[in-house]
N, C-alpha and C positions, 0 to 999 in steps of 0.2 A: 669206883668213880669218885672224883673229888667234887666238892660243891664250892662254887665261886659266886661272889655277890658284887653287883654293880649298884652303887648308891644312886638314888634319884632324889631330887629336891622338889619336884613338882607333882602334885596329886593328879593333875590332868595328864601329865606324861605317863604316869603309872596306869591310869585307866585306859588310855589309848593303846598302851603296850598289851594290856590284857585283851582288848578287843582284837588286836592283830593275832595274838597267840591262839585265841579261840578259832579264828577264821583260817589260820594258815598252818598250824602245827602238823607236820607230815609223818609223825612217828608211830601212829597207830596205837597210842597209849592214852589213858586218861590224863589230863592236866588238871591238877587241883589248885584252885586259887584261894580257897579258904582253908587255912591250916590250923584253925582253932581245934583244940582237942587232940592234935597230933603232936607227938614228940619230935622235935627236929632231929635229923640224922646227919652226922658229919663223919668224914673219914680222916680227921686230924688236920685238914688244911682248909682255909677259907681265904679268898682274895677279896679285899675291900678296896674299892676305888673311891677316892674322895679328895678334894682340894688338889687334884693333879698328881696324887701319890698312889702307887699300886703297892699294897702291903700283903705279904703272905704271912699269915699268922695262924696259930693253932685255934681250933674251936674251943678247946679247953683252956681256961685261964691259967692253969698250972704249968703249961709248957712254954718255953721261951720262943720269942719271935725268930723266924728263920732267915728272912731277907727282905730288903726293901729296894724298889727300883722306880724310876720316874716313867710316867707315860704321859701322852698328850691329854690336856684337860678336856673334859666332856662339855658339850653344850646341852645342859639338862633341859632347857626350855623347848628344844626342838627335836631332841632325839627320837621321841615317840612318833614324830611325823615321818621319819625315814627309818623303819625298823631294820634290824639285822637281816641280811639276805638269807634266802632259803639255802643257798650254797654254803654260806658260812656256818649256818646251824647244822648242816649235814656233815661237816668235817669230823671224821673219826667218831661219828655218832654223838657229836656235841648236841646238847639240847638247852633251850632257854625256858625257864619256868619262873612264874612270879612267886613272891613270898611275902611274908609280913614286913612291917616297918617301911612300907613304901619303897621297896627295893626290887631288883631283878637278880635272880640267881642263874648262873650258867653252870650246868652240870656237864662235865666232859671227862674223857678218859684220862687226861693228865693236865698238868698246869699249863703246858705250852699251848695245848688246844684251846683251853679257856681264854688264854691271853689273845689268841688269834681272833676269837669271837668278839672279845672286848674291843680290840683295836679296830675291827671291822665296824662295830657300832659307833665308835668315836669318829672314824673316817666318814661314815654316813652323816653323823651329826654336824661335822664341819661343813659339808656341802649343803646341808639343810639350812644352816645358819646364814650362809652366803645367799642361797636362793631366796630367803625371806627378806633380804635387804638389797638385792641387786636391782638395778634400774637402767633403762635406756637413757642416753644422754644426747643432748643437742649441742654441737659446737657453736658457741655464740657468734663468732666473727663470720662464719661461713653458712650457718644454718643447716649444716649436715648433721643428720642423726645417726647414731650408732646403736645397734641392738645390745641388749644387756648380756647376751650370751651367744657364743658361736656354736655351730652345730656339733663341734667336737668337744664341747664341754668347758671351754675356757671362758672366764668371766671378764666383763668390761671393768677395767681399772680406772680409766679416765680418757679424756679426749682433748685435743688442742689443735692449733693451726701452725703451719709452716709458712712464714712470711719472708718475702724477698723485697726489701725496701717497703713500699706501701701495698704491695700485691700479696693477696692471700693465695699461695700456690696450691696447697692441699690441706685438707683436714686429716688428722691422724688420731687413731685410737689404739690404746694398748690393752691387750687381753692376756690374762695369766690365770694361775691356779689359786685356790684358797690360801695356799701357803704364802703367796706374795701379798694377798690382802691382809692376812694375819700379821704380817710384818709391820703394818701401819697402825694396828689397833692400840699399841701402848702410848701413842703420841696424841696429845690433845689437839683437836682441830684448831688450826691457826697458830700453833706454838711449836717450837723445836722443829721448824721446817727443814733445816739443813740435815739434822739427824734423821728425820723421817725420810727424806729423799735418799740418803745413803742406805738406810735399811731397806727401802723398796728396791733400789737399784741392785743391792746385793742379793735379795731374794729372787728378783727377776732374771738375773744373769748367772746364778749358780744353779745349774740344772741337776736334778736328782729325781729319785722315785716319786717324791711328793710334789715336785714342780718341774716336769720334764720339758715344758714348752712355754715360751712367751711369744706372743704374736703381735704384729703391728699391721693395722689395716689403714691404708691411705686412700683417700678419695680426692681426685683432682678437682679443683675449683677454678683452675685457670689453664687454658690450653698451652701445652709446652712440647717441645721436641723430645721424643723418647730418649735419645742419646743424652740430652742435657739433663734430664731427670736421673738417668742411670749414673752419669758422671758425678752428679751432686751427691747421690747416696754413697757411691764408691769413695768419693773424697772424704766423706765423714767416717767411713769404716776404716780406711787404710791406716791412718795414724793411731787409731785405737786398737787395732789388731796387732801390729808390730810383727806380722808374719810374712808369708810369701805374697808378693805383689800379684802373682798369677791367680791366687784364690780370689782376690778382690776384683781382678779383671774378669774372672769367670762370673762373679756376681753381677757385674756391670753388663756383661753380654747376655745374661739371662733376662735382665730387664729389657734390654734393647730388642731381644728376640720376641718377647711378649708383646711389645708395643708395635713391632713390625706388622703384626697381623691386623693392626688398626690403621695401616698406612704410614706408620712411623711417628704418628702424633698422639700424645697422651691428651686426649680431649677432655673437656669438663665431664665429670661423671666416671672417668676411668678409675677402676679400683685395683690397687696393688695390695698384695698380702705377703708378708714375710714371716715365716714360722722359724723362730730361733730355738735351736736345741744344742745339746752337747756335741752332736754329730756335725752340725753346720747350719745352713740357712736354706729353707725351701722357699721358692718364689712362685707366685701365681699372678696373672694379669687377667682381670675380669673373669675370675674363676677357672682359667685355663692354666694348669700346672706347667711350669717352665723348667722344672728339675730342682735338684738340691746341690748346693755348693758344699762339699764335704771338706771341712778344715777345722782343726782344733782352734778354738778361740774366736772364730768369726761370728758365731751366734752371740756370744757375750759382747763382742765389739759393736754389733748392730744395736743391742740393747743400750749400750753406753751412748750411742749417737742420740738417743731420745731421753736418756735418764741420768747422764752424768752432769757435772757442774757446768759443762759447756753445751748442754742439750740444745738441739736445733729448734725445739719448741718448748720454751719455758711454760707456755700455757698448758701443755700436756702434763708436765710435772705438777703444776698447781692444781689441775683438775683431779689428778690421782689422789693428792693429799687431801683436798677438800671433800672428796667423795668417800674416802675410807678411814681417814684418821679419826681415832676415838670411837669408831663403831664397835659396839659390844658384840663381837661375833662369837667368841668361844668362852662361855662362862663355866668356870670350874664348879662342880657340884660339892 
Protein backbone atom coordinates (compact mmCIF):
# COMPACT_ATOMS: atom_id res chain seq x y z
CA UNK A 1 0.00 0.00 0.00
CA UNK A 2 1.07 3.59 -0.61
CA UNK A 3 0.89 6.32 2.02
CA UNK A 4 -0.70 9.62 1.03
CA UNK A 5 -0.86 12.81 3.06
CA UNK A 6 -3.38 15.69 3.08
CA UNK A 7 -2.01 18.84 4.72
CA UNK A 8 -4.18 20.64 7.31
CA UNK A 9 -3.63 24.18 8.53
CA UNK A 10 -6.05 24.12 11.47
CA UNK A 11 -5.40 22.37 14.78
CA UNK A 12 -9.13 22.31 15.45
CA UNK A 13 -9.71 20.59 12.12
CA UNK A 14 -7.12 17.98 13.05
CA UNK A 15 -8.70 17.25 16.44
CA UNK A 16 -12.19 16.96 14.98
CA UNK A 17 -10.91 14.54 12.35
CA UNK A 18 -9.37 12.39 15.09
CA UNK A 19 -12.68 12.35 16.95
CA UNK A 20 -14.48 11.19 13.82
CA UNK A 21 -11.92 8.50 13.12
CA UNK A 22 -12.23 7.05 16.61
CA UNK A 23 -16.02 6.96 16.36
CA UNK A 24 -16.36 5.76 12.78
CA UNK A 25 -13.43 3.72 11.53
CA UNK A 26 -14.92 0.45 10.21
CA UNK A 27 -11.85 -1.59 9.46
CA UNK A 28 -11.54 -3.66 12.61
CA UNK A 29 -7.94 -2.60 13.21
CA UNK A 30 -6.30 -0.37 15.77
CA UNK A 31 -5.81 3.24 14.68
CA UNK A 32 -2.77 4.83 16.27
CA UNK A 33 -2.85 8.59 16.71
CA UNK A 34 0.41 8.93 18.64
CA UNK A 35 3.29 7.85 16.41
CA UNK A 36 6.09 8.97 18.72
CA UNK A 37 8.71 6.31 19.05
CA UNK A 38 7.59 4.60 15.86
CA UNK A 39 9.60 4.78 12.68
CA UNK A 40 7.55 6.08 9.73
CA UNK A 41 6.91 3.53 7.00
CA UNK A 42 6.69 4.49 3.34
CA UNK A 43 6.65 2.49 0.14
CA UNK A 44 8.43 5.09 -2.01
CA UNK A 45 5.51 7.41 -2.73
CA UNK A 46 3.77 10.19 -0.80
CA UNK A 47 1.11 12.62 -1.97
CA UNK A 48 1.20 16.08 -0.39
CA UNK A 49 -1.73 18.47 -0.90
CA UNK A 50 -1.02 22.14 -0.28
CA UNK A 51 -1.71 25.53 -1.88
CA UNK A 52 -3.91 23.82 -4.45
CA UNK A 53 -1.17 21.50 -5.77
CA UNK A 54 -1.09 17.72 -5.64
CA UNK A 55 2.48 16.44 -5.70
CA UNK A 56 3.62 12.85 -5.95
CA UNK A 57 7.12 12.64 -4.54
CA UNK A 58 9.42 10.00 -3.04
CA UNK A 59 9.59 9.59 0.72
CA UNK A 60 13.35 9.46 0.33
CA UNK A 61 14.94 12.80 -0.61
CA UNK A 62 17.43 11.02 -2.83
CA UNK A 63 14.88 10.12 -5.52
CA UNK A 64 13.51 12.51 -8.17
CA UNK A 65 9.97 13.93 -8.14
CA UNK A 66 7.69 11.83 -10.37
CA UNK A 67 4.81 14.10 -11.38
CA UNK A 68 2.69 17.12 -10.45
CA UNK A 69 -0.96 17.86 -11.16
CA UNK A 70 -3.56 20.42 -10.10
CA UNK A 71 -6.47 19.62 -7.79
CA UNK A 72 -9.26 21.75 -6.32
CA UNK A 73 -8.07 23.80 -3.33
CA UNK A 74 -9.23 22.55 0.08
CA UNK A 75 -11.24 24.52 2.60
CA UNK A 76 -9.14 23.63 5.62
CA UNK A 77 -11.22 25.57 8.14
CA UNK A 78 -14.33 23.49 7.54
CA UNK A 79 -13.15 20.13 6.23
CA UNK A 80 -13.32 18.44 9.61
CA UNK A 81 -16.99 19.34 9.96
CA UNK A 82 -17.84 17.14 6.96
CA UNK A 83 -15.51 14.12 7.09
CA UNK A 84 -14.86 11.82 4.18
CA UNK A 85 -17.78 9.43 3.78
CA UNK A 86 -17.70 5.81 4.92
CA UNK A 87 -18.23 4.75 1.29
CA UNK A 88 -15.23 6.72 0.06
CA UNK A 89 -12.99 5.29 2.76
CA UNK A 90 -14.08 1.77 1.86
CA UNK A 91 -13.05 2.04 -1.79
CA UNK A 92 -10.52 -0.71 -2.48
CA UNK A 93 -9.78 -0.93 1.23
CA UNK A 94 -8.68 2.70 1.41
CA UNK A 95 -8.15 3.89 4.97
CA UNK A 96 -7.69 7.31 6.49
CA UNK A 97 -5.41 7.59 9.53
CA UNK A 98 -3.97 10.58 11.37
CA UNK A 99 -0.29 11.32 11.60
CA UNK A 100 2.19 13.80 13.02
CA UNK A 101 2.65 17.39 11.77
CA UNK A 102 -1.06 18.22 11.92
CA UNK A 103 -1.82 16.20 8.79
CA UNK A 104 -4.06 13.40 7.56
CA UNK A 105 -2.63 10.39 5.81
CA UNK A 106 -4.65 8.26 3.40
CA UNK A 107 -3.44 4.70 2.99
CA UNK A 108 -4.74 3.03 -0.15
CA UNK A 109 -3.97 0.24 -2.55
CA UNK A 110 -2.78 2.67 -5.21
CA UNK A 111 -2.36 6.32 -6.10
CA UNK A 112 -5.68 6.52 -7.97
CA UNK A 113 -7.64 5.28 -4.96
CA UNK A 114 -5.95 7.78 -2.67
CA UNK A 115 -6.78 10.60 -5.05
CA UNK A 116 -10.43 9.48 -5.06
CA UNK A 117 -10.54 9.78 -1.27
CA UNK A 118 -8.78 13.16 -1.35
CA UNK A 119 -11.16 14.57 -3.97
CA UNK A 120 -14.14 13.29 -1.98
CA UNK A 121 -12.84 15.15 1.06
CA UNK A 122 -12.39 18.33 -0.95
CA UNK A 123 -15.89 17.97 -2.43
CA UNK A 124 -17.32 17.70 1.10
CA UNK A 125 -15.27 20.71 2.15
CA UNK A 126 -16.76 22.86 -0.62
CA UNK A 127 -20.29 22.09 0.46
CA UNK A 128 -19.41 22.67 4.11
CA UNK A 129 -17.99 26.09 3.25
CA UNK A 130 -21.21 27.09 1.49
CA UNK A 131 -23.38 25.68 4.29
CA UNK A 132 -21.52 27.88 6.76
CA UNK A 133 -22.29 31.05 4.80
CA UNK A 134 -25.66 30.36 3.15
CA UNK A 135 -28.65 32.43 4.20
CA UNK A 136 -32.29 32.94 3.35
CA UNK A 137 -33.08 36.22 1.58
CA UNK A 138 -36.08 38.55 1.47
CA UNK A 139 -36.74 40.33 -1.80
CA UNK A 140 -37.02 43.99 -0.80
CA UNK A 141 -39.60 45.26 -3.29
CA UNK A 142 -42.10 42.43 -2.77
CA UNK A 143 -41.32 41.15 0.72
CA UNK A 144 -41.12 37.56 -0.59
CA UNK A 145 -38.63 35.37 1.29
CA UNK A 146 -36.65 32.54 -0.27
CA UNK A 147 -35.11 29.59 1.58
CA UNK A 148 -31.34 29.29 1.67
CA UNK A 149 -31.41 25.81 0.14
CA UNK A 150 -33.76 23.70 -1.93
CA UNK A 151 -34.62 20.13 -0.97
CA UNK A 152 -32.45 18.74 -3.77
CA UNK A 153 -29.35 20.53 -2.47
CA UNK A 154 -29.16 23.66 -4.64
CA UNK A 155 -28.12 26.86 -2.85
CA UNK A 156 -29.71 30.30 -3.01
CA UNK A 157 -27.53 32.62 -5.09
CA UNK A 158 -29.72 35.72 -4.98
CA UNK A 159 -33.23 37.10 -5.48
CA UNK A 160 -34.90 39.98 -7.32
CA UNK A 161 -38.12 41.26 -8.83
CA UNK A 162 -39.61 41.26 -12.33
CA UNK A 163 -41.24 44.62 -12.95
CA UNK A 164 -43.61 45.70 -15.68
CA UNK A 165 -43.82 49.48 -15.64
CA UNK A 166 -44.56 50.22 -11.97
CA UNK A 167 -46.02 46.76 -11.22
CA UNK A 168 -44.06 44.09 -9.36
CA UNK A 169 -45.16 41.01 -11.32
CA UNK A 170 -43.18 38.34 -9.49
CA UNK A 171 -40.24 37.79 -7.15
CA UNK A 172 -37.55 35.49 -8.51
CA UNK A 173 -34.64 33.57 -6.96
CA UNK A 174 -31.78 31.68 -8.54
CA UNK A 175 -30.44 28.47 -7.01
CA UNK A 176 -27.31 26.67 -8.15
CA UNK A 177 -24.32 24.60 -7.05
CA UNK A 178 -21.21 25.60 -5.07
CA UNK A 179 -19.37 25.81 -8.39
CA UNK A 180 -21.53 28.78 -9.42
CA UNK A 181 -20.95 30.46 -6.06
CA UNK A 182 -17.22 29.83 -6.33
CA UNK A 183 -17.18 31.75 -9.62
CA UNK A 184 -17.93 34.96 -7.70
CA UNK A 185 -15.37 34.60 -4.91
CA UNK A 186 -12.43 36.24 -6.80
CA UNK A 187 -14.38 39.49 -7.29
CA UNK A 188 -14.43 42.10 -4.50
CA UNK A 189 -17.91 43.04 -3.41
CA UNK A 190 -19.09 46.14 -5.28
CA UNK A 191 -16.28 46.08 -7.83
CA UNK A 192 -15.77 44.51 -11.28
CA UNK A 193 -19.51 43.90 -11.45
CA UNK A 194 -19.59 43.27 -15.20
CA UNK A 195 -16.81 40.71 -14.98
CA UNK A 196 -18.48 39.06 -11.99
CA UNK A 197 -21.82 38.87 -13.82
CA UNK A 198 -20.17 37.20 -16.81
CA UNK A 199 -18.40 34.69 -14.56
CA UNK A 200 -21.63 33.82 -12.74
CA UNK A 201 -23.59 33.52 -15.97
CA UNK A 202 -21.00 31.19 -17.49
CA UNK A 203 -20.90 29.01 -14.39
CA UNK A 204 -24.69 28.81 -14.14
CA UNK A 205 -25.33 28.02 -17.82
CA UNK A 206 -22.42 25.60 -18.44
CA UNK A 207 -23.80 22.36 -17.09
CA UNK A 208 -21.43 19.60 -16.02
CA UNK A 209 -20.71 17.06 -13.27
CA UNK A 210 -19.96 19.71 -10.64
CA UNK A 211 -22.87 21.98 -11.62
CA UNK A 212 -25.59 19.99 -13.41
CA UNK A 213 -28.58 22.20 -12.57
CA UNK A 214 -29.50 25.85 -12.15
CA UNK A 215 -33.03 26.54 -10.93
CA UNK A 216 -35.25 29.60 -10.88
CA UNK A 217 -38.14 29.93 -8.44
CA UNK A 218 -40.76 32.57 -9.27
CA UNK A 219 -43.50 33.64 -6.86
CA UNK A 220 -46.31 35.75 -8.29
CA UNK A 221 -46.99 39.01 -6.49
CA UNK A 222 -49.58 40.24 -9.00
CA UNK A 223 -52.47 38.30 -10.54
CA UNK A 224 -51.90 37.56 -14.21
CA UNK A 225 -53.32 35.36 -16.94
CA UNK A 226 -51.40 32.10 -17.21
CA UNK A 227 -50.96 32.43 -20.95
CA UNK A 228 -49.61 35.96 -20.59
CA UNK A 229 -46.95 34.77 -18.14
CA UNK A 230 -46.09 31.81 -20.38
CA UNK A 231 -45.76 34.04 -23.44
CA UNK A 232 -43.56 36.52 -21.58
CA UNK A 233 -41.13 33.78 -20.51
CA UNK A 234 -41.18 32.19 -23.98
CA UNK A 235 -40.50 35.58 -25.60
CA UNK A 236 -37.40 35.90 -23.41
CA UNK A 237 -36.10 32.41 -24.23
CA UNK A 238 -36.69 32.32 -28.00
CA UNK A 239 -34.12 34.91 -29.19
CA UNK A 240 -31.54 33.57 -26.75
CA UNK A 241 -31.87 29.95 -27.83
CA UNK A 242 -31.75 30.38 -31.59
CA UNK A 243 -33.11 26.87 -32.07
CA UNK A 244 -36.43 25.29 -32.89
CA UNK A 245 -39.44 27.46 -32.20
CA UNK A 246 -41.37 24.28 -31.39
CA UNK A 247 -39.23 23.75 -28.28
CA UNK A 248 -40.06 27.20 -26.96
CA UNK A 249 -43.74 26.59 -27.75
CA UNK A 250 -43.57 23.38 -25.73
CA UNK A 251 -42.14 25.35 -22.79
CA UNK A 252 -44.95 27.88 -23.11
CA UNK A 253 -47.59 25.12 -23.18
CA UNK A 254 -46.12 23.49 -20.06
CA UNK A 255 -46.60 26.73 -18.15
CA UNK A 256 -50.14 27.23 -19.47
CA UNK A 257 -51.00 23.64 -18.59
CA UNK A 258 -49.82 24.11 -15.01
CA UNK A 259 -51.79 27.30 -14.51
CA UNK A 260 -54.91 25.74 -16.06
CA UNK A 261 -55.36 23.69 -12.89
CA UNK A 262 -55.80 27.01 -11.06
CA UNK A 263 -58.52 28.23 -13.40
CA UNK A 264 -56.07 29.74 -15.86
CA UNK A 265 -55.00 32.58 -13.55
CA UNK A 266 -51.58 32.84 -11.92
CA UNK A 267 -52.84 34.39 -8.70
CA UNK A 268 -50.70 36.05 -6.06
CA UNK A 269 -48.62 33.35 -4.33
CA UNK A 270 -48.48 31.00 -7.35
CA UNK A 271 -45.00 29.46 -7.50
CA UNK A 272 -43.27 28.47 -10.72
CA UNK A 273 -40.04 26.50 -10.75
CA UNK A 274 -37.77 26.01 -13.75
CA UNK A 275 -34.90 23.51 -13.47
CA UNK A 276 -32.35 24.19 -16.21
CA UNK A 277 -29.98 21.39 -17.25
CA UNK A 278 -27.99 20.29 -20.27
CA UNK A 279 -30.96 18.09 -21.19
CA UNK A 280 -33.53 20.89 -21.15
CA UNK A 281 -35.94 22.66 -18.78
CA UNK A 282 -38.24 21.00 -16.24
CA UNK A 283 -41.35 22.99 -15.26
CA UNK A 284 -43.46 22.81 -12.12
CA UNK A 285 -46.36 24.96 -10.91
CA UNK A 286 -47.14 25.03 -7.20
CA UNK A 287 -45.09 21.86 -6.78
CA UNK A 288 -46.87 19.95 -9.54
CA UNK A 289 -44.47 18.75 -12.26
CA UNK A 290 -45.53 19.67 -15.79
CA UNK A 291 -42.80 17.75 -17.60
CA UNK A 292 -39.43 18.48 -19.19
CA UNK A 293 -38.79 20.27 -22.45
CA UNK A 294 -35.85 18.36 -23.91
CA UNK A 295 -33.80 20.51 -26.22
CA UNK A 296 -30.12 21.41 -26.54
CA UNK A 297 -29.48 24.95 -25.39
CA UNK A 298 -32.89 25.77 -23.97
CA UNK A 299 -31.63 25.39 -20.38
CA UNK A 300 -28.77 27.80 -21.00
CA UNK A 301 -31.13 30.19 -22.80
CA UNK A 302 -33.44 30.36 -19.78
CA UNK A 303 -30.43 31.08 -17.53
CA UNK A 304 -29.54 33.92 -19.90
CA UNK A 305 -33.04 35.42 -19.54
CA UNK A 306 -32.14 36.17 -15.92
CA UNK A 307 -28.34 36.47 -16.07
CA UNK A 308 -27.15 38.09 -19.31
CA UNK A 309 -26.58 41.81 -19.96
CA UNK A 310 -30.28 42.22 -20.85
CA UNK A 311 -31.56 40.31 -17.84
CA UNK A 312 -35.27 40.76 -17.09
CA UNK A 313 -34.47 41.35 -13.41
CA UNK A 314 -31.33 43.45 -12.86
CA UNK A 315 -32.15 43.29 -9.15
CA UNK A 316 -31.60 39.51 -9.23
CA UNK A 317 -28.13 39.96 -10.76
CA UNK A 318 -27.22 42.61 -8.18
CA UNK A 319 -28.43 40.42 -5.32
CA UNK A 320 -26.33 37.46 -6.51
CA UNK A 321 -23.21 39.61 -6.69
CA UNK A 322 -23.85 41.34 -3.36
CA UNK A 323 -24.47 38.03 -1.61
CA UNK A 324 -21.46 36.02 -2.83
CA UNK A 325 -18.77 38.29 -4.30
CA UNK A 326 -15.64 38.25 -2.18
CA UNK A 327 -16.90 35.50 0.11
CA UNK A 328 -13.96 33.40 1.31
CA UNK A 329 -15.49 30.02 0.48
CA UNK A 330 -12.57 27.82 -0.54
CA UNK A 331 -9.33 28.50 1.27
CA UNK A 332 -6.25 26.66 0.04
CA UNK A 333 -4.26 25.04 2.83
